[in-house]
VOGU-3710 file (C-alpha; in Angstrom, 3 decimals, decimal comma):
1> mrlmllatai> 0,000/0,000/0,000  1,300/3,435/-0,925  0,573/6,371/1,377  1,012/10,062/0,644  0,290/13,215/2,615  -1,947/15,929/1,228  -0,128/19,190/0,631  -3,125/21,465/0,910  -6,593/21,454/2,355  -9,252/20,768/-0,227
11> sfsfavstsr> -12,706/22,258/-0,450  -14,910/19,355/-1,455  -18,498/18,249/-1,117  -21,061/15,989/-2,679  -23,459/17,392/-5,221  -26,340/16,396/-2,995  -29,865/16,989/-4,244  -32,391/19,006/-2,285  -34,544/15,929/-1,738  -35,536/14,665/1,682
21> adnwghwrgp> -32,834/12,603/3,320  -35,456/9,896/3,895  -35,783/9,225/0,157  -33,603/6,731/-1,706  -33,852/7,949/-5,286  -30,750/6,237/-6,655  -29,369/2,734/-6,231  -26,521/3,917/-3,958  -28,591/6,389/-1,982  -28,711/10,201/-1,818
31> dgngaaanas> -24,921/10,648/-1,591  -23,952/7,760/-3,854  -22,043/6,060/-1,016  -24,508/3,344/-0,036  -25,281/4,908/3,359  -28,621/6,128/4,732  -28,001/8,847/7,316  -31,442/8,730/8,949  -32,658/5,178/8,361  -32,912/2,517/11,061
41> pptqwsdten> -34,432/-0,680/9,616  -34,630/-3,974/11,501  -31,500/-6,098/11,715  -33,314/-9,401/12,001  -36,252/-10,940/10,138  -37,621/-14,228/8,798  -40,371/-15,412/6,433  -42,939/-14,272/8,988  -41,122/-11,902/11,359  -40,685/-8,239/10,418
51> vkwkvaipgk> -41,961/-8,710/6,844  -44,350/-5,810/6,302  -45,238/-7,015/2,813  -43,963/-9,174/-0,024  -45,061/-9,007/-3,663  -44,183/-11,121/-6,681  -42,224/-9,495/-9,529  -42,681/-10,998/-13,014  -39,738/-11,771/-15,254  -36,129/-11,137/-14,326
61> gsgspvvwen> -34,080/-8,131/-13,298  -31,396/-7,115/-10,865  -31,987/-3,368/-10,936  -32,275/-2,170/-7,344  -35,464/-0,653/-5,909  -35,661/3,106/-5,399  -38,019/4,828/-2,986  -39,583/8,288/-2,992  -42,139/9,259/-0,355  -44,877/6,590/-0,626
71> qvfvvtaapa> -43,734/5,049/-3,916  -41,337/2,166/-4,584  -40,048/1,615/-8,137  -38,492/-1,464/-9,742  -37,719/-2,511/-13,305  -37,960/-5,953/-14,864  -37,992/-7,758/-18,216  -40,763/-10,342/-18,567  -41,673/-12,676/-21,438  -44,125/-10,930/-23,752
81> anapaetldf> -47,478/-12,586/-24,340  -48,425/-13,677/-27,862  -45,020/-12,700/-29,213  -42,085/-14,498/-30,856  -39,723/-16,440/-28,607  -37,259/-14,412/-26,531  -39,379/-11,264/-26,899  -39,591/-9,323/-23,659  -41,744/-6,620/-22,132  -39,481/-4,057/-20,433
91> llmcfdrang> -41,458/-2,878/-17,421  -41,332/-0,099/-14,859  -43,460/-0,953/-11,831  -44,610/1,368/-9,044  -45,782/0,014/-5,673  -47,486/1,617/-2,706  -44,889/1,777/0,046  -47,519/1,286/2,747  -48,904/-2,066/1,598  -47,088/-3,265/-1,547
101> kllwqqtatt> -50,104/-2,694/-3,793  -49,242/-2,161/-7,462  -50,107/1,483/-8,174  -49,168/1,418/-11,850  -47,091/-0,421/-14,401  -45,801/0,753/-17,754  -44,352/-1,248/-20,607  -41,531/0,964/-21,826  -41,006/-1,196/-24,903  -41,427/-4,728/-26,189
111> arphqgthat> -38,368/-6,097/-27,942  -36,158/-9,097/-28,572  -32,642/-8,320/-27,316  -30,055/-8,208/-30,086  -27,435/-9,934/-27,905  -27,526/-12,512/-25,160  -26,435/-12,024/-21,574  -24,557/-13,829/-18,834  -26,478/-16,629/-17,108  -26,528/-14,610/-13,874
121> ngfasaspct> -27,504/-11,356/-15,586  -30,784/-10,334/-17,183  -32,024/-7,542/-19,414  -33,197/-5,167/-16,670  -30,033/-4,699/-14,608  -29,827/-0,906/-14,522  -31,581/0,631/-11,523  -34,226/3,323/-12,003  -33,730/6,783/-10,489  -36,044/9,585/-9,438
131> dgqhvyahfg> -35,991/13,170/-8,174  -39,592/13,148/-6,986  -40,819/14,908/-10,126  -40,034/12,194/-12,655  -38,838/8,607/-12,583  -36,382/7,261/-15,159  -36,095/3,656/-16,356  -32,955/2,748/-18,304  -32,936/-0,423/-20,362  -29,656/0,271/-22,169
141> srglycytmd> -29,985/-0,704/-25,816  -33,769/-0,713/-25,426  -33,768/2,949/-24,410  -34,132/5,433/-21,568  -37,678/6,382/-20,525  -38,912/9,298/-18,417  -42,281/9,105/-16,630  -44,267/11,322/-14,315  -44,681/10,009/-10,795  -48,136/8,726/-11,756
151> gqlvwkrddl> -46,807/6,776/-14,744  -47,334/9,060/-17,742  -44,605/8,938/-20,386  -42,849/12,305/-20,758  -40,088/11,385/-23,204  -38,023/8,469/-24,412  -34,639/8,010/-26,048  -34,613/4,735/-27,931  -32,106/6,037/-30,477  -28,919/5,699/-28,418
161> gkmntrlgfg> -27,788/2,602/-30,305  -27,101/-1,023/-29,501  -24,413/-2,039/-27,068  -22,185/-5,044/-27,661  -20,766/-6,169/-24,345  -17,621/-8,187/-23,766  -18,250/-11,938/-24,080  -21,972/-11,229/-24,213  -22,073/-10,497/-20,476  -25,026/-8,132/-20,967
171> egsspvlagn> -25,679/-4,569/-19,871  -26,141/-2,992/-16,464  -24,760/0,533/-15,865  -27,299/2,834/-14,226  -27,864/6,516/-15,029  -27,655/9,213/-12,375  -29,450/12,552/-11,938  -27,451/15,754/-11,484  -29,185/19,149/-11,498  -30,977/19,550/-14,817
181> kiivpwdheg> -29,163/16,563/-16,333  -29,341/12,808/-16,385  -25,926/11,229/-16,946  -25,915/8,061/-19,059  -22,846/5,767/-19,267  -22,297/3,828/-22,500  -19,153/1,663/-22,315  -19,105/-1,385/-24,588  -17,187/-3,139/-27,386  -17,902/-0,292/-29,774
191> psalmaldkl> -17,834/3,510/-29,680  -18,066/4,116/-25,923  -19,362/7,391/-24,530  -20,637/9,307/-21,545  -23,740/11,389/-22,195  -25,595/14,185/-20,445  -29,248/14,557/-21,404  -31,711/17,248/-20,369  -33,764/15,469/-17,730  -36,963/17,323/-18,701
201> tgqtiwnvar> -36,779/16,796/-22,466  -34,282/13,998/-23,117  -32,307/16,182/-25,511  -28,548/15,660/-25,621  -26,567/18,367/-23,814  -23,162/16,788/-24,383  -21,775/13,467/-25,546  -18,085/12,668/-25,031  -16,232/9,707/-26,470  -14,483/7,331/-24,064
211> eepsgwatpl> -11,561/5,147/-25,080  -12,880/2,336/-22,919  -14,226/-1,169/-23,596  -17,138/-2,768/-21,746  -17,794/-1,576/-18,217  -20,680/-1,737/-15,802  -19,965/1,115/-13,402  -22,369/3,937/-12,588  -21,241/7,607/-12,534  -20,758/9,493/-9,269
221> ivqhdgqkqv> -21,379/13,245/-8,982  -19,058/15,227/-6,700  -18,325/18,905/-6,238  -14,976/20,589/-5,724  -14,269/24,320/-5,527  -17,674/25,178/-6,991  -17,316/22,801/-9,945  -19,366/19,622/-10,233  -17,582/16,558/-11,571  -18,748/13,244/-13,003
231> vmngdgyars> -16,450/10,452/-11,795  -16,511/7,263/-13,846  -14,650/3,995/-13,507  -13,104/2,423/-16,589  -11,052/-0,489/-17,859  -8,152/1,798/-18,728  -8,601/4,758/-16,416  -10,670/6,192/-13,626  -11,740/9,586/-15,016  -13,465/12,777/-13,992
241> ydletgeelw> -15,469/15,057/-16,291  -16,843/18,559/-15,927  -20,594/18,189/-15,398  -21,447/21,287/-17,425  -19,338/20,620/-20,521  -18,236/16,983/-20,471  -14,582/18,031/-20,621  -12,239/15,456/-19,097  -10,587/16,927/-16,001  -8,307/14,132/-14,786
251> rcggqtmrpg> -7,590/10,461/-15,222  -5,654/7,739/-13,395  -4,606/4,328/-14,655  -4,248/1,108/-12,723  -7,772/-0,269/-13,014  -8,483/-3,890/-13,959  -10,592/-5,525/-16,671  -14,301/-4,897/-17,172  -14,920/-2,791/-14,046  -18,302/-3,051/-12,362
261> asavaadgmi> -17,746/-1,233/-9,082  -18,813/2,412/-8,903  -16,904/5,235/-7,218  -17,667/6,642/-3,755  -16,462/9,898/-2,195  -16,407/11,966/1,010  -14,228/14,296/3,063  -12,047/15,457/0,204  -11,327/12,107/-1,429  -12,722/9,937/-4,198
271> yvasgfrgay> -12,344/6,154/-4,179  -12,393/4,007/-7,320  -11,851/0,241/-7,327  -11,848/-2,825/-9,570  -10,983/-6,445/-8,949  -11,313/-8,756/-11,961  -8,027/-10,353/-13,084  -6,123/-7,993/-10,869  -6,754/-5,662/-7,967  -6,731/-1,896/-7,587
281> lgaftpdgkg> -8,276/0,659/-5,279  -7,184/4,288/-5,453  -7,971/7,248/-3,205  -7,818/10,473/-5,235  -8,191/14,158/-4,502  -10,626/15,906/-6,864  -8,319/18,793/-7,799  -6,169/16,937/-10,316  -5,549/17,915/-13,919  -4,631/15,542/-16,723
291> diegtrkvvw> -2,972/12,220/-15,929  -2,530/12,049/-12,150  -1,022/8,553/-11,901  2,114/8,662/-9,766  1,365/12,143/-8,430  0,350/13,448/-5,008  -3,263/13,517/-6,214  -3,234/9,765/-5,531  -3,312/9,821/-1,732  -3,075/6,066/-1,303
301> slgrdtpdia> -3,670/2,914/-3,306  -4,255/-0,758/-2,646  -3,312/-3,729/-4,833  -5,073/-6,656/-3,162  -8,509/-7,946/-2,108  -10,435/-5,273/-4,064  -14,072/-5,493/-5,260  -15,240/-6,677/-8,663  -18,988/-6,227/-9,227  -20,244/-4,958/-5,856
311> spllsegrly> -19,354/-1,329/-5,183  -17,619/-0,161/-1,986  -19,583/1,289/0,912  -18,343/4,498/2,534  -19,760/5,095/6,009  -18,481/6,973/9,082  -15,016/7,347/7,589  -14,744/3,637/6,826  -14,541/1,934/3,449  -16,138/-1,531/3,231
321> fykgrsglls> -15,718/-3,843/0,223  -15,562/-7,494/-0,812  -12,631/-9,286/-2,380  -13,713/-9,876/-5,985  -17,144/-11,497/-5,922  -16,487/-13,444/-2,725  -17,786/-12,904/0,774  -14,348/-11,872/2,035  -14,916/-8,428/3,543  -12,385/-5,673/4,188
331> cldaktgeph> -12,845/-2,483/6,183  -10,308/0,330/5,827  -9,795/3,732/7,327  -10,876/5,825/4,360  -8,447/8,647/5,088  -5,281/6,574/5,366  -6,096/3,271/3,688  -4,984/1,367/6,776  -7,082/-1,758/7,401  -9,343/-2,230/10,400
341> yaasriagin> -9,702/-5,800/9,106  -8,954/-7,365/5,726  -10,431/-10,182/3,600  -12,410/-11,584/6,526  -14,795/-14,464/5,956  -18,481/-13,693/6,544  -20,363/-16,918/7,254  -23,262/-17,286/4,829  -21,875/-14,872/2,234  -19,934/-16,719/-0,473
351> styaspvaag> -20,744/-14,936/-3,721  -21,774/-11,290/-4,077  -23,295/-9,019/-6,706  -25,273/-6,639/-4,463  -23,342/-3,814/-2,817  -23,247/-3,351/0,965  -25,385/-0,607/2,509  -25,273/1,101/5,908  -28,113/2,329/8,112  -28,766/2,824/11,812
361> gyvflsgrsg> -25,246/1,897/12,901  -25,213/-1,366/10,936  -23,978/-2,666/7,600  -26,161/-4,999/5,519  -24,271/-7,572/3,415  -26,259/-9,423/0,723  -25,120/-12,708/-0,808  -26,329/-14,395/-3,980  -27,443/-17,293/-1,769  -30,233/-15,072/-0,468
371> rivvikdspe> -28,654/-14,540/2,936  -28,308/-11,016/4,286  -25,796/-10,718/7,096  -25,904/-7,675/9,377  -22,714/-6,458/11,040  -21,999/-3,449/13,212  -20,829/-0,320/11,405  -17,606/-0,134/13,391  -13,860/-0,751/13,120  -14,323/-4,232/14,642
381> leivatnamn> -16,030/-7,030/12,735  -19,070/-8,073/14,755  -21,884/-10,099/13,208  -25,292/-9,168/14,594  -27,700/-11,342/12,592  -28,005/-13,606/9,566  -31,268/-13,493/7,616  -32,482/-15,824/4,847  -34,603/-14,485/1,972  -34,997/-17,981/0,419
391> etvdatpapv> -34,262/-16,622/-3,052  -31,289/-15,118/-4,849  -30,516/-11,482/-4,051  -28,425/-9,638/-6,668  -29,947/-6,163/-6,270  -28,700/-3,748/-3,617  -31,258/-3,177/-0,811  -32,665/0,282/-0,109  -32,874/1,402/3,562  -35,436/4,159/4,146
401> dnelfirger> -36,654/5,312/7,577  -37,405/2,134/9,567  -37,777/-0,048/6,474  -35,507/-2,085/4,217  -36,611/-2,757/0,629  -35,101/-5,891/-0,885  -35,521/-6,956/-4,489  -35,029/-10,712/-4,725  -35,078/-12,965/-7,750  -38,856/-13,394/-7,554
411> hlfciad> -40,193/-10,892/-5,027  -39,950/-7,375/-3,657  -39,851/-7,313/0,150  -40,497/-4,562/2,651  -38,810/-5,375/5,950  -40,016/-3,373/8,971  -40,592/-3,709/12,716
//
């Protein structure tokens, strides 16, 4: 591990929306770090205990649920009725948070995907996002769709092209809202790009080419010295772009193949990681220019036990992440990179796609087996509870107030006392 001291103090903050802190409008929460500042959901539940409601979801999808006030949104791709084989309905579903009742459902499009996907992936892997005025469903090559909160289509962009992903792994990067823009990542085995669209009209504001192959990361919005940046992971480089113009501000090499983990940031530093066929995690200051590899803008870096698909969690000055796709969990001091514990086995968590989340002084760890292990959000590893969903969990849970929303392979759950 390489450690460096910062030469100057840095003015830095998240580009946090003006939404209520109790909303979870994006798959990594209001700050993009996976932490819910004011939520306190239960730590223990079963098939009958602390399950407020449970509803079946048709088809397949690993996009995470998002929550705004009394509405819960999920996306899925279900076999289309009376249609040729492999034709799917791409659905956005809205549920009543109080009781799980389906409030409305819209079929964004009906299509046969032009390319297959990995056996563990589907065709609705990008999470929706909302600002409380509109909700956005992104189905990649099948388009981006904007709806009112009561389900009326406002605009669609089904002209963005067709992605061709490495080894046919499928698509999955989620868009993110930032001011008047929605930022859409488009890394694949073709002309890759990062796009900013007007969130009210869908019109392109800027579109910048990226010299990157397939990736599955989601952008992170940060702010430094009055300038908002879009931080994006990549196979070749971690990069930052000016939110207003799309101009590349800085880049840093060292990442590994086909990155899936998304960046997190707080307290003057940005963290970007990847862990497939290699390992890298870098802590960067946001004031770099050009290529910052090997400079003091890289505060520290790590070359072992880094995450692959699941993104890191940043909570209370601690950085939590899995080794690759395993259940081996590390917890570092985010400022220095020094480990509190490293690559520690979590009983019941063997394979991971969902990212860890923090709420109420606890961290929730979801395994593909359907087990969700709860540990204390602290420098010491202490397991509090192990809960079984009895179905695969690939989507990241959403903690809101005293509830935890979990999208499983077949159902959407609301866990509450």
